[in-house]
ZASE-753310 format. One line per field, with one value per residue: x, y, z of N, C-alpha, C, O in turn; chain; residue number from 1; residue in three letters. Coordinates in Angstrom, 2 decimals, m for minus. Layout:
! ZASE-753310
n_xx (X, ...) .
n_yy (Y, ...) .
n_zz (Z, ...) .
ca_xx (X, ...) .
ca_yy (Y, ...) .
ca_zz (Z, ...) .
c_xx (X, ...) .
c_yy (Y, ...) .
c_zz (Z, ...) .
o_xx (X, ...) .
o_yy (Y, ...) .
o_zz (Z, ...) .
chain (A, ...) .
n (NUM, ...) .
res (ala, ...) .
This chain:
! ZASE-753310
n_xx (m22.80, m20.70, m20.73, m18.77, m18.88, m17.49, m17.49, m16.42, m14.68, m16.35, m17.77, m15.53, m13.61, m13.01, m10.86, m10.02, m9.94, m8.77, m8.73, m9.40, m9.04, m11.27, m13.57, m12.55, m12.96, m12.96, m12.30, m13.14, m11.79, m9.22, m7.85, m5.17, m3.61, m4.51, m4.12, m4.48, m7.04, m8.48, m7.54, m8.10, m10.95, m12.89, m12.79, m13.45, m16.06, m17.43, m17.33, m18.36, m21.02, m21.64, m21.88, m23.98, m25.89, m26.42, m27.26, m29.56, m31.23, m31.60, m34.00, m35.89, m35.88, m36.66, m39.17, m40.38, m40.19, m41.91, m44.31, m44.64, m44.87, m47.16, m48.85, m49.31, m50.41, m52.78, m53.92, m53.36, m54.46, m52.84, m50.82, m51.52, m50.27, m47.97, m47.58, m46.95, m44.25, m42.19, m42.82, m42.29, m39.63, m38.31, m39.04, m37.80, m35.07, m34.64, m35.22, m33.09, m30.56, m31.10, m31.17, m28.74, m26.65, m27.32, m26.88, m25.01, m22.43, m22.27, m22.31, m23.02, m23.57, m21.95, m20.03, m18.99, m17.75, m15.58, m14.38, m14.96, m16.69, m19.54, m19.40, m20.68, m20.20, m19.26, m17.98, m19.33, m21.35, m23.54, m27.28, m30.67, m32.47, m30.74, m29.21, m31.14, m31.90, m29.33, m29.10, m31.35, m30.67, m28.22, m29.28, m31.03, m29.18, m27.61, m29.52, m30.01, m27.84, m26.26, m23.60, m21.58, m21.64, m19.95, m17.60, m17.14, m16.03, m13.32, m12.38, m11.91, m10.39, m11.38, m12.67, m15.33, m18.67, m21.41, m23.84, m22.90, m21.57, m23.80, m25.20, m23.38, m21.81, m19.16, m17.03, m15.20, m12.08, m12.49, m10.65, m8.24, m8.91, m9.09, m6.41, m5.89, m7.80, m7.04, m4.62, m5.50, m6.46) .
n_yy (41.34, 43.97, 46.76, 48.67, 48.60, 46.62, 43.47, 41.14, 38.15, 37.35, 36.45, 36.65, 37.50, 40.05, 40.86, 42.85, 45.21, 48.40, 49.86, 52.46, 55.63, 56.72, 55.20, 52.59, 51.34, 52.83, 52.77, 50.45, 47.58, 48.67, 50.07, 50.80, 49.48, 46.73, 46.16, 43.91, 43.00, 44.36, 44.41, 44.03, 43.97, 45.40, 44.52, 41.93, 42.08, 42.93, 40.86, 38.96, 40.05, 39.36, 36.61, 36.21, 37.42, 35.66, 33.46, 34.43, 34.91, 32.27, 30.88, 32.71, 32.73, 30.00, 30.27, 31.83, 30.27, 28.19, 29.52, 30.41, 27.71, 26.79, 28.70, 28.12, 25.51, 25.99, 27.46, 30.27, 31.41, 31.04, 32.81, 35.16, 35.06, 36.34, 38.76, 38.51, 37.91, 40.07, 41.27, 39.05, 38.44, 40.73, 40.14, 37.72, 38.36, 40.00, 38.24, 36.28, 37.84, 38.77, 36.37, 35.22, 37.15, 37.50, 35.20, 32.38, 32.63, 35.25, 36.06, 36.21, 33.58, 34.19, 36.03, 34.28, 32.43, 33.91, 34.65, 36.74, 38.67, 40.30, 42.49, 44.11, 47.38, 47.32, 44.87, 42.59, 39.78, 39.95, 40.33, 39.27, 41.44, 43.59, 42.39, 42.31, 45.10, 46.06, 45.03, 46.33, 49.04, 49.11, 48.27, 50.57, 52.79, 52.12, 52.19, 54.82, 56.47, 55.23, 52.96, 54.66, 54.84, 52.88, 54.18, 55.60, 53.76, 53.77, 55.87, 55.69, 54.10, 51.70, 50.68, 50.88, 51.05, 53.37, 52.53, 50.82, 52.67, 54.16, 52.17, 51.23, 49.19, 46.84, 45.41, 42.72, 40.79, 37.49, 35.30, 36.67, 37.27, 34.91, 34.03, 36.18, 36.09, 33.61, 34.43, 36.19, 34.87) .
n_zz (98.17, 99.35, 101.47, 100.44, 97.82, 96.40, 94.70, 95.17, 94.20, 91.82, 88.60, 86.73, 88.24, 88.57, 86.91, 84.92, 86.20, 87.10, 89.29, 91.57, 93.15, 94.55, 94.87, 94.52, 92.23, 89.73, 86.92, 84.70, 83.18, 82.10, 79.21, 78.91, 80.85, 80.36, 77.33, 75.66, 76.05, 74.48, 71.74, 68.47, 68.69, 67.41, 64.66, 65.05, 66.11, 63.78, 62.03, 63.74, 63.93, 61.22, 61.26, 63.28, 61.85, 59.84, 61.43, 62.59, 60.28, 59.18, 60.60, 59.67, 56.95, 56.64, 57.66, 55.77, 53.34, 54.25, 54.51, 51.84, 50.43, 51.95, 51.06, 48.49, 48.69, 49.76, 47.89, 47.83, 49.91, 52.34, 52.08, 53.34, 55.69, 55.50, 56.48, 59.20, 59.37, 59.47, 62.20, 63.72, 63.09, 64.31, 66.94, 67.30, 66.91, 69.04, 71.14, 70.68, 70.77, 73.58, 75.09, 74.49, 74.92, 77.46, 78.70, 80.07, 78.76, 77.96, 75.33, 71.94, 69.24, 67.12, 68.39, 70.29, 68.61, 67.77, 69.81, 71.81, 74.22, 76.15, 78.73, 81.75, 82.78, 85.32, 85.26, 85.50, 84.07, 81.28, 81.31, 80.34, 79.61, 79.41, 77.12, 75.02, 75.00, 74.30, 71.82, 70.43, 70.64, 69.24, 66.47, 66.22, 66.30, 64.09, 62.07, 62.17, 62.02, 59.93, 58.66, 59.88, 62.49, 63.62, 63.61, 65.96, 67.55, 67.05, 68.39, 70.94, 73.69, 74.75, 72.61, 72.28, 71.23, 70.21, 71.40, 73.26, 75.06, 75.95, 77.24, 79.13, 78.84, 77.75, 75.24, 75.02, 74.74, 75.25, 75.32, 75.99, 78.58, 80.16, 81.00, 82.79, 84.75, 85.84, 87.00, 88.99, 91.01) .
ca_xx (m22.07, m20.48, m21.02, m17.77, m19.04, m16.80, m18.29, m15.69, m14.14, m17.17, m17.47, m14.40, m12.38, m12.90, m9.65, m9.78, m9.93, m7.56, m8.74, m9.40, m8.86, m12.43, m14.38, m12.06, m13.40, m13.36, m12.17, m13.19, m11.16, m8.40, m7.16, m3.66, m3.18, m4.79, m4.53, m4.84, m8.50, m9.30, m6.90, m8.90, m12.28, m13.83, m12.92, m14.16, m17.39, m17.95, m17.41, m19.41, m22.28, m22.13, m22.19, m25.18, m26.86, m26.80, m28.12, m30.81, m31.79, m31.95, m35.48, m36.79, m35.96, m37.48, m40.55, m40.86, m40.48, m43.00, m45.58, m44.78, m45.35, m48.43, m49.75, m49.47, m51.17, m54.08, m54.39, m52.97, m54.92, m51.93, m49.92, m51.85, m49.41, m46.62, m47.44, m46.28, m42.78, m41.40, m42.78, m41.78, m38.35, m37.92, m39.07, m36.84, m33.82, m34.60, m34.98, m31.83, m29.65, m31.34, m30.80, m27.28, m25.75, m27.58, m26.66, m23.81, m21.29, m22.42, m21.87, m23.84, m22.86, m20.77, m19.06, m18.20, m16.74, m14.60, m13.55, m15.26, m17.82, m19.82, m19.58, m21.18, m19.17, m18.70, m17.19, m20.29, m21.73, m24.84, m28.42, m31.39, m32.99, m29.42, m28.95, m32.15, m31.86, m28.13, m29.35, m32.22, m29.98, m27.57, m30.11, m31.53, m28.12, m27.27, m30.39, m30.21, m26.32, m25.67, m22.35, m20.77, m21.72, m18.79, m16.38, m17.11, m15.09, m12.09, m11.85, m11.91, m9.50, m12.00, m13.27, m16.83, m19.51, m22.33, m24.89, m22.14, m21.43, m25.04, m25.78, m22.45, m21.19, m17.78, m16.80, m13.64, m11.44, m12.56, m9.51, m7.21, m9.31, m8.78, m5.29, m6.00, m8.70, m6.08, m3.57, m5.98, m6.70) .
ca_yy (42.51, 44.69, 48.16, 49.41, 48.45, 45.59, 42.41, 39.89, 37.62, 37.32, 35.53, 37.15, 37.75, 41.52, 40.89, 43.95, 46.45, 49.22, 50.47, 53.92, 56.19, 57.18, 54.01, 51.27, 50.82, 53.89, 52.44, 48.92, 47.01, 49.66, 49.76, 51.01, 48.35, 45.57, 46.37, 42.66, 42.78, 45.24, 44.21, 43.50, 43.74, 46.01, 43.79, 40.71, 42.52, 43.10, 39.41, 38.24, 40.52, 38.80, 35.19, 36.20, 37.67, 34.38, 32.59, 35.12, 34.73, 30.88, 30.60, 33.61, 32.10, 28.91, 30.65, 32.43, 29.14, 27.45, 30.34, 30.13, 26.38, 26.79, 29.57, 27.39, 24.41, 26.68, 28.27, 31.74, 31.77, 30.98, 33.90, 36.42, 34.99, 37.05, 40.04, 38.17, 37.74, 41.28, 41.45, 37.94, 38.65, 41.49, 39.54, 36.58, 38.99, 40.41, 37.00, 35.66, 38.64, 38.81, 35.07, 34.84, 38.08, 37.31, 33.81, 32.14, 32.97, 36.64, 36.28, 35.53, 32.52, 34.82, 36.46, 33.18, 31.80, 34.91, 35.05, 38.13, 38.59, 41.56, 42.57, 45.30, 48.35, 46.82, 43.65, 41.44, 39.29, 40.53, 39.73, 39.19, 42.72, 44.15, 41.88, 42.87, 46.61, 46.30, 44.74, 47.33, 50.57, 48.98, 48.45, 51.92, 53.66, 51.89, 52.81, 56.39, 56.88, 54.29, 52.20, 55.68, 54.58, 52.16, 55.07, 55.98, 52.70, 54.01, 56.94, 55.43, 53.14, 50.45, 50.23, 50.81, 51.81, 54.45, 51.79, 50.39, 53.79, 54.50, 51.14, 50.93, 47.84, 46.73, 44.01, 42.33, 39.52, 36.58, 34.66, 37.35, 37.51, 33.82, 34.02, 37.31, 35.61, 32.71, 35.06, 37.04, 34.10) .
ca_zz (97.84, 100.43, 101.37, 99.78, 96.35, 95.70, 94.22, 95.41, 92.95, 90.57, 87.45, 85.92, 89.16, 88.29, 86.29, 84.20, 87.07, 87.36, 90.74, 91.59, 94.53, 95.13, 95.26, 94.25, 90.74, 88.71, 85.68, 84.45, 82.06, 81.64, 78.03, 79.18, 81.61, 79.75, 76.16, 75.06, 76.12, 73.24, 70.53, 67.32, 68.98, 66.40, 63.42, 65.61, 66.37, 62.40, 61.60, 64.56, 63.51, 60.06, 61.68, 63.76, 60.85, 59.19, 62.37, 62.63, 58.95, 58.89, 60.79, 59.00, 55.64, 56.83, 57.70, 54.37, 52.59, 54.76, 54.20, 50.32, 50.16, 52.47, 50.30, 47.18, 49.03, 50.15, 46.78, 47.97, 51.26, 53.30, 51.94, 54.25, 56.84, 55.35, 57.40, 60.60, 59.21, 60.06, 63.44, 64.20, 62.78, 65.33, 68.23, 67.21, 67.18, 70.54, 72.02, 70.39, 71.57, 75.03, 75.66, 74.36, 75.84, 78.88, 78.99, 80.84, 77.96, 77.62, 73.92, 70.81, 68.67, 66.38, 69.35, 70.91, 67.54, 67.63, 71.13, 72.39, 75.04, 76.53, 80.16, 82.16, 83.27, 86.59, 85.10, 85.58, 82.86, 80.84, 81.61, 79.27, 79.22, 78.87, 75.79, 74.24, 74.76, 73.53, 70.19, 69.95, 70.44, 68.10, 65.35, 66.07, 65.98, 62.81, 61.13, 62.00, 61.70, 59.02, 59.30, 60.43, 64.04, 63.84, 63.66, 67.40, 68.22, 66.61, 68.94, 72.36, 74.12, 75.00, 71.27, 72.54, 70.09, 70.85, 72.20, 74.51, 75.98, 76.56, 78.27, 80.23, 78.50, 77.10, 74.58, 75.53, 74.23, 76.29, 75.34, 76.78, 79.89, 80.80, 81.79, 83.93, 85.84, 86.58, 87.89, 89.97, 92.25) .
c_xx (m21.81, m20.66, m20.07, m17.93, m18.23, m17.66, m17.56, m15.13, m15.04, m16.95, m16.22, m13.20, m12.17, m11.34, m9.05, m9.72, m8.64, m7.34, m8.69, m9.20, m10.10, m13.29, m13.80, m12.24, m13.76, m13.13, m12.20, m12.51, m10.29, m7.64, m5.64, m3.00, m3.42, m5.11, m4.91, m6.36, m9.30, m8.58, m7.84, m10.32, m13.26, m13.93, m13.59, m15.56, m18.12, m18.27, m18.44, m20.84, m22.85, m22.53, m23.63, m26.22, m27.43, m27.58, m29.38, m31.72, m32.28, m33.52, m36.29, m36.87, m36.84, m38.78, m41.12, m41.19, m41.68, m44.22, m45.76, m45.42, m46.83, m49.40, m50.13, m50.54, m52.63, m54.53, m54.38, m53.68, m53.89, m50.98, m50.33, m51.05, m48.00, m46.57, m46.85, m44.79, m42.08, m41.62, m42.15, m40.20, m37.68, m37.81, m38.20, m35.44, m33.56, m34.39, m33.65, m30.58, m29.84, m30.79, m29.19, m26.44, m26.23, m27.46, m25.48, m22.38, m21.18, m22.02, m22.82, m22.98, m21.71, m19.66, m18.42, m17.31, m15.52, m13.75, m13.85, m16.62, m18.23, m19.83, m20.22, m20.11, m18.37, m18.07, m18.01, m20.77, m23.04, m26.03, m29.43, m31.96, m31.86, m29.07, m29.80, m32.01, m30.53, m28.44, m30.33, m31.57, m28.90, m28.14, m30.67, m30.48, m27.60, m28.12, m30.40, m28.81, m25.66, m24.51, m21.30, m20.66, m20.47, m17.55, m16.17, m16.03, m13.66, m11.44, m12.00, m11.05, m10.03, m12.70, m14.83, m17.56, m20.56, m23.27, m24.13, m21.82, m22.54, m25.54, m24.65, m21.83, m19.73, m17.79, m15.31, m13.19, m11.67, m11.28, m8.42, m7.62, m8.95, m7.62, m5.14, m6.64, m7.94, m5.16, m4.12, m6.44, m5.40) .
c_yy (43.32, 46.11, 49.04, 49.21, 47.27, 44.18, 41.14, 39.47, 37.51, 36.36, 35.61, 37.41, 39.23, 41.77, 42.08, 45.34, 47.26, 49.75, 51.94, 54.49, 56.61, 56.03, 52.63, 50.66, 51.90, 53.70, 51.00, 48.73, 48.29, 49.34, 50.07, 49.88, 47.01, 45.62, 44.99, 42.44, 43.59, 45.01, 43.40, 43.30, 44.40, 45.13, 42.43, 41.00, 42.45, 41.56, 38.55, 38.69, 39.71, 37.34, 35.28, 36.66, 36.46, 33.52, 33.17, 35.00, 33.35, 30.62, 31.62, 33.10, 30.83, 29.13, 31.20, 31.22, 28.29, 28.19, 30.22, 28.77, 26.34, 27.60, 28.74, 26.18, 24.89, 27.69, 29.84, 32.20, 31.96, 32.26, 35.15, 36.17, 35.71, 38.18, 39.62, 37.99, 38.87, 41.35, 40.14, 37.99, 39.53, 40.82, 38.31, 37.17, 39.41, 39.15, 36.35, 36.55, 38.68, 37.55, 34.86, 35.98, 38.13, 36.02, 33.64, 32.59, 34.61, 37.06, 35.69, 34.37, 33.11, 35.36, 35.29, 32.53, 32.63, 35.26, 36.20, 37.89, 40.05, 41.34, 43.91, 46.23, 47.86, 45.40, 42.46, 41.06, 39.97, 39.81, 39.91, 40.38, 43.57, 43.80, 42.42, 44.25, 46.93, 46.10, 45.97, 48.63, 50.17, 49.20, 49.91, 52.99, 53.33, 52.30, 54.27, 57.00, 56.23, 53.67, 53.16, 55.46, 53.80, 53.07, 55.59, 55.07, 52.99, 55.18, 56.73, 54.25, 51.61, 49.96, 49.91, 51.61, 52.65, 53.66, 51.19, 51.43, 54.08, 53.36, 50.68, 49.46, 47.84, 45.35, 43.73, 40.97, 38.42, 35.62, 35.22, 37.48, 36.20, 33.91, 35.12, 36.72, 34.47, 33.37, 35.86, 36.20, 33.66) .
c_zz (99.22, 100.10, 100.69, 98.30, 95.50, 95.64, 94.51, 94.08, 91.62, 89.65, 86.76, 87.02, 89.10, 87.58, 85.56, 84.96, 87.14, 88.60, 90.57, 93.05, 95.28, 95.64, 95.05, 92.82, 89.85, 87.37, 85.43, 83.23, 81.32, 80.36, 78.00, 79.91, 81.04, 78.28, 75.25, 75.04, 75.02, 71.89, 69.52, 67.65, 67.95, 65.16, 63.82, 65.75, 64.79, 62.00, 62.37, 64.25, 62.13, 60.50, 62.24, 62.90, 60.01, 60.15, 62.46, 61.50, 58.59, 59.39, 60.10, 57.57, 55.63, 56.85, 56.43, 53.44, 53.00, 54.52, 52.75, 49.99, 50.83, 51.67, 48.82, 47.41, 49.11, 49.05, 47.12, 49.22, 52.28, 53.21, 52.86, 55.52, 56.64, 56.31, 58.89, 60.39, 59.78, 61.51, 64.27, 64.15, 63.90, 66.79, 68.34, 67.63, 68.45, 71.37, 71.90, 71.06, 73.19, 75.60, 75.42, 75.02, 77.14, 79.53, 79.63, 80.09, 77.85, 76.29, 73.04, 70.15, 67.89, 67.38, 70.11, 69.81, 67.42, 68.82, 71.92, 73.35, 75.69, 78.08, 80.53, 82.56, 84.53, 86.51, 85.21, 84.27, 82.63, 81.43, 80.28, 78.82, 78.75, 77.34, 74.83, 73.94, 73.97, 71.99, 69.53, 69.69, 69.33, 66.80, 65.18, 65.69, 64.60, 61.73, 61.02, 61.55, 60.60, 59.60, 59.95, 62.01, 64.38, 64.18, 65.18, 68.14, 67.98, 67.50, 70.47, 72.73, 74.28, 73.70, 71.49, 71.53, 70.93, 71.83, 73.46, 75.46, 76.67, 77.61, 79.32, 80.05, 77.73, 76.35, 74.79, 74.85, 75.33, 76.39, 76.06, 78.27, 80.84, 81.54, 82.98, 85.07, 86.77, 87.46, 88.96, 91.22, 92.89) .
o_xx (m22.67, m20.72, m20.47, m17.07, m18.32, m18.44, m18.06, m15.09, m14.53, m16.09, m15.83, m12.02, m11.14, m10.75, m7.84, m9.50, m7.54, m6.24, m8.10, m9.23, m10.05, m13.65, m14.43, m11.68, m14.83, m13.73, m11.30, m12.58, m10.59, m6.83, m4.93, m1.91, m2.55, m6.20, m5.59, m6.90, m10.50, m9.14, m8.25, m10.95, m14.36, m15.03, m14.24, m16.32, m19.24, m19.41, m19.16, m21.78, m24.04, m23.60, m24.48, m27.39, m28.59, m28.52, m30.35, m32.94, m33.23, m34.28, m37.48, m37.98, m37.64, m39.57, m42.29, m42.26, m42.38, m45.23, m46.88, m46.43, m47.71, m50.58, m51.21, m51.37, m53.56, m55.36, m55.28, m53.51, m53.97, m50.44, m49.51, m51.12, m47.09, m45.51, m46.34, m44.12, m41.28, m40.59, m41.60, m39.55, m36.61, m36.86, m37.90, m34.75, m32.46, m33.47, m33.09, m29.74, m28.88, m29.99, m28.52, m25.49, m25.60, m27.85, m24.80, m21.37, m20.09, m21.51, m23.42, m21.80, m20.60, m18.47, m17.28, m16.18, m14.49, m12.73, m13.00, m17.43, m17.36, m20.17, m20.29, m19.00, m17.16, m17.69, m17.49, m20.66, m23.64, m25.85, m29.07, m32.02, m32.01, m28.73, m29.33, m31.98, m30.49, m28.08, m30.15, m31.84, m28.73, m27.72, m30.74, m30.75, m27.16, m27.68, m30.73, m28.75, m24.53, m24.31, m20.29, m19.70, m19.93, m16.64, m15.05, m15.32, m12.82, m10.24, m12.21, m11.05, m9.38, m13.29, m15.44, m17.13, m20.57, m23.46, m24.69, m21.77, m22.46, m26.17, m24.92, m21.44, m19.30, m18.41, m14.42, m14.03, m10.97, m10.92, m7.66, m6.77, m8.60, m7.74, m4.39, m6.17, m8.09, m4.92, m3.36, m6.76, m5.43) .
o_yy (43.32, 46.61, 50.15, 49.68, 47.06, 43.90, 40.08, 40.18, 37.58, 35.50, 34.60, 37.50, 39.66, 42.84, 42.32, 46.41, 46.71, 50.06, 52.54, 53.74, 56.85, 56.00, 51.61, 49.64, 51.87, 54.43, 50.31, 49.55, 48.79, 48.41, 49.60, 49.43, 46.15, 45.20, 45.08, 41.80, 43.47, 45.49, 42.27, 42.49, 43.90, 44.98, 41.83, 40.06, 41.97, 41.19, 37.68, 37.89, 39.46, 36.92, 34.53, 36.36, 36.33, 32.88, 32.42, 34.99, 33.20, 30.15, 31.33, 33.06, 30.62, 28.42, 31.00, 31.15, 27.74, 27.51, 29.95, 28.74, 25.81, 27.28, 28.86, 25.88, 24.26, 28.58, 30.57, 33.37, 32.92, 32.69, 36.05, 37.02, 35.67, 38.48, 40.47, 37.92, 38.59, 41.48, 40.28, 37.60, 39.16, 40.89, 37.89, 36.64, 39.25, 39.05, 35.89, 36.01, 38.62, 37.61, 34.29, 35.61, 38.78, 35.77, 34.65, 32.85, 35.16, 38.15, 34.67, 34.23, 32.59, 35.11, 35.44, 32.13, 32.12, 35.94, 36.63, 36.99, 40.92, 40.29, 44.79, 45.71, 47.96, 44.82, 41.35, 41.86, 40.51, 38.74, 40.58, 40.50, 44.25, 44.64, 42.98, 44.63, 47.84, 46.88, 46.47, 49.28, 51.02, 50.07, 50.40, 53.92, 54.27, 52.70, 54.87, 57.95, 56.61, 53.73, 52.70, 55.85, 54.07, 52.70, 55.97, 55.44, 52.46, 55.45, 57.72, 53.33, 50.59, 48.88, 48.95, 52.66, 52.63, 54.09, 51.10, 51.14, 54.29, 53.62, 49.89, 48.75, 48.85, 44.37, 44.57, 40.16, 38.50, 35.20, 34.49, 37.76, 36.33, 33.87, 34.96, 36.78, 34.34, 32.93, 36.25, 36.74, 33.00) .
o_zz (100.10, 98.98, 100.34, 97.56, 94.29, 96.54, 94.13, 93.07, 90.50, 89.79, 86.17, 86.69, 89.61, 87.76, 85.56, 84.39, 87.23, 89.06, 89.67, 94.02, 96.49, 96.81, 95.34, 92.41, 89.25, 86.58, 85.91, 82.31, 80.23, 80.37, 77.10, 79.56, 81.21, 77.89, 74.23, 74.14, 74.76, 70.90, 69.78, 66.96, 67.73, 64.63, 62.96, 65.48, 64.65, 61.69, 61.89, 64.30, 61.90, 60.04, 61.77, 63.14, 59.62, 59.71, 62.42, 61.71, 57.82, 58.54, 59.94, 57.04, 54.73, 56.24, 56.13, 52.84, 52.14, 54.32, 52.32, 49.29, 50.14, 51.58, 48.23, 46.56, 48.60, 49.26, 46.73, 49.58, 53.05, 54.23, 53.07, 56.41, 57.47, 56.87, 59.62, 61.42, 60.67, 62.18, 65.36, 65.12, 64.39, 67.57, 69.46, 68.49, 68.99, 72.18, 72.90, 71.78, 73.96, 76.54, 76.28, 75.70, 77.98, 80.67, 79.83, 80.74, 77.66, 76.06, 73.39, 70.48, 67.96, 67.16, 70.55, 70.11, 67.01, 68.84, 72.70, 73.14, 75.77, 78.63, 79.67, 82.66, 84.71, 87.52, 85.03, 83.34, 83.56, 82.02, 79.31, 77.59, 77.73, 76.51, 73.84, 72.77, 73.14, 71.11, 68.42, 68.68, 68.45, 66.04, 64.05, 64.93, 63.94, 60.65, 60.00, 60.76, 60.28, 60.82, 60.50, 62.66, 65.46, 64.93, 65.53, 69.07, 68.70, 67.42, 71.18, 71.91, 74.04, 73.72, 71.02, 71.06, 72.16, 72.97, 74.55, 76.66, 77.88, 78.64, 80.22, 80.97, 77.19, 76.75, 74.69, 74.47, 76.34, 77.49, 76.71, 79.12, 82.01, 82.77, 83.94, 86.21, 87.99, 88.58, 89.85, 92.28, 93.93) .
chain (A, A, A, A, A, A, A, A, A, A, A, A, A, A, A, A, A, A, A, A, A, A, A, A, A, A, A, A, A, A, A, A, A, A, A, A, A, A, A, A, A, A, A, A, A, A, A, A, A, A, A, A, A, A, A, A, A, A, A, A, A, A, A, A, A, A, A, A, A, A, A, A, A, A, A, A, A, A, A, A, A, A, A, A, A, A, A, A, A, A, A, A, A, A, A, A, A, A, A, A, A, A, A, A, A, A, A, A, A, A, A, A, A, A, A, A, A, A, A, A, A, A, A, A, A, A, A, A, A, A, A, A, A, A, A, A, A, A, A, A, A, A, A, A, A, A, A, A, A, A, A, A, A, A, A, A, A, A, A, A, A, A, A, A, A, A, A, A, A, A, A, A, A, A, A, A, A, A, A, A, A, A, A, A, A) .
n (1, 2, 3, 4, 5, 6, 7, 8, 9, 10, 11, 12, 13, 14, 15, 16, 17, 18, 19, 20, 21, 22, 23, 24, 25, 26, 27, 28, 29, 30, 31, 32, 33, 34, 35, 36, 37, 38, 39, 40, 41, 42, 43, 44, 45, 46, 47, 48, 49, 50, 51, 52, 53, 54, 55, 56, 57, 58, 59, 60, 61, 62, 63, 64, 65, 66, 67, 68, 69, 70, 71, 72, 73, 74, 75, 76, 77, 78, 79, 80, 81, 82, 83, 84, 85, 86, 87, 88, 89, 90, 91, 92, 93, 94, 95, 96, 97, 98, 99, 100, 101, 102, 103, 104, 105, 106, 107, 108, 109, 110, 111, 112, 113, 114, 115, 116, 117, 118, 119, 120, 121, 122, 123, 124, 125, 126, 127, 128, 129, 130, 131, 132, 133, 134, 135, 136, 137, 138, 139, 140, 141, 142, 143, 144, 145, 146, 147, 148, 149, 150, 151, 152, 153, 154, 155, 156, 157, 158, 159, 160, 161, 162, 163, 164, 165, 166, 167, 168, 169, 170, 171, 172, 173, 174, 175, 176, 177, 178, 179, 180, 181, 182, 183, 184, 185) .
res (met, ser, asp, asp, gly, ser, asn, gly, pro, gly, ala, arg, gly, asn, ala, gly, trp, ser, gly, gly, glu, asp, asp, gly, arg, ser, asp, ala, phe, asp, pro, trp, arg, asn, pro, glu, leu, phe, gln, gly, val, leu, ser, lys, arg, val, phe, ala, phe, leu, ile, asp, leu, val, val, leu, ser, ile, pro, val, val, leu, ala, ile, val, phe, ile, thr, val, phe, gly, val, ile, thr, leu, gly, leu, gly, trp, thr, leu, phe, trp, ile, val, ser, pro, ala, ser, val, ile, trp, ala, leu, ile, tyr, tyr, gly, ala, ser, leu, gly, gly, pro, his, ser, ala, thr, ile, gly, met, arg, ala, leu, gly, ile, glu, met, ala, thr, trp, thr, gly, glu, pro, gly, tyr, phe, val, leu, gly, ala, val, his, ala, phe, leu, phe, trp, leu, ser, leu, ser, met, leu, thr, pro, leu, val, leu, leu, val, gly, leu, phe, asn, gly, arg, arg, arg, leu, leu, his, asp, ile, leu, leu, gly, thr, val, ile, ile, asn, ser, thr, ala, leu, ala, pro, gln, thr, ala, arg, ser, tyr) .
């Protein structure tokens, strides 16, 4: 990284930058310059969430079935393991989101299926801790503000939700980003 704050081409070639007068990167992924990056992102996020919910629930349901069968075999003694299901579910969700959003695709399985990905405000891909905190803040805001938290995305050009704004992330159409990256080289 150079002293002027530019990251070079990077993983995405900084394709969404609009450029700024002060530091050369005042607005990342400009919705006026690149509206295709944000078209349909909110609806895709909802469906990606539903897909991820299924992916997250499969191991939890399998664990519940295992504990149930184990409890029957041990004449009820194995059912004491049910206390571990809730904390294990939270840990599983944090690992899933951290690993997938912090992975090479910067997207969960649901996001990849719908062609969206997460990037930092500077245009770089996410990392494990950012992905885990992103999921934690989403669930926290959803539980405190109910689904009304989704309304925040309707009132900004980048279709960012409250937790995106707090963390400095943006969700973009990865399919629209590919032609831009090719053009930037």
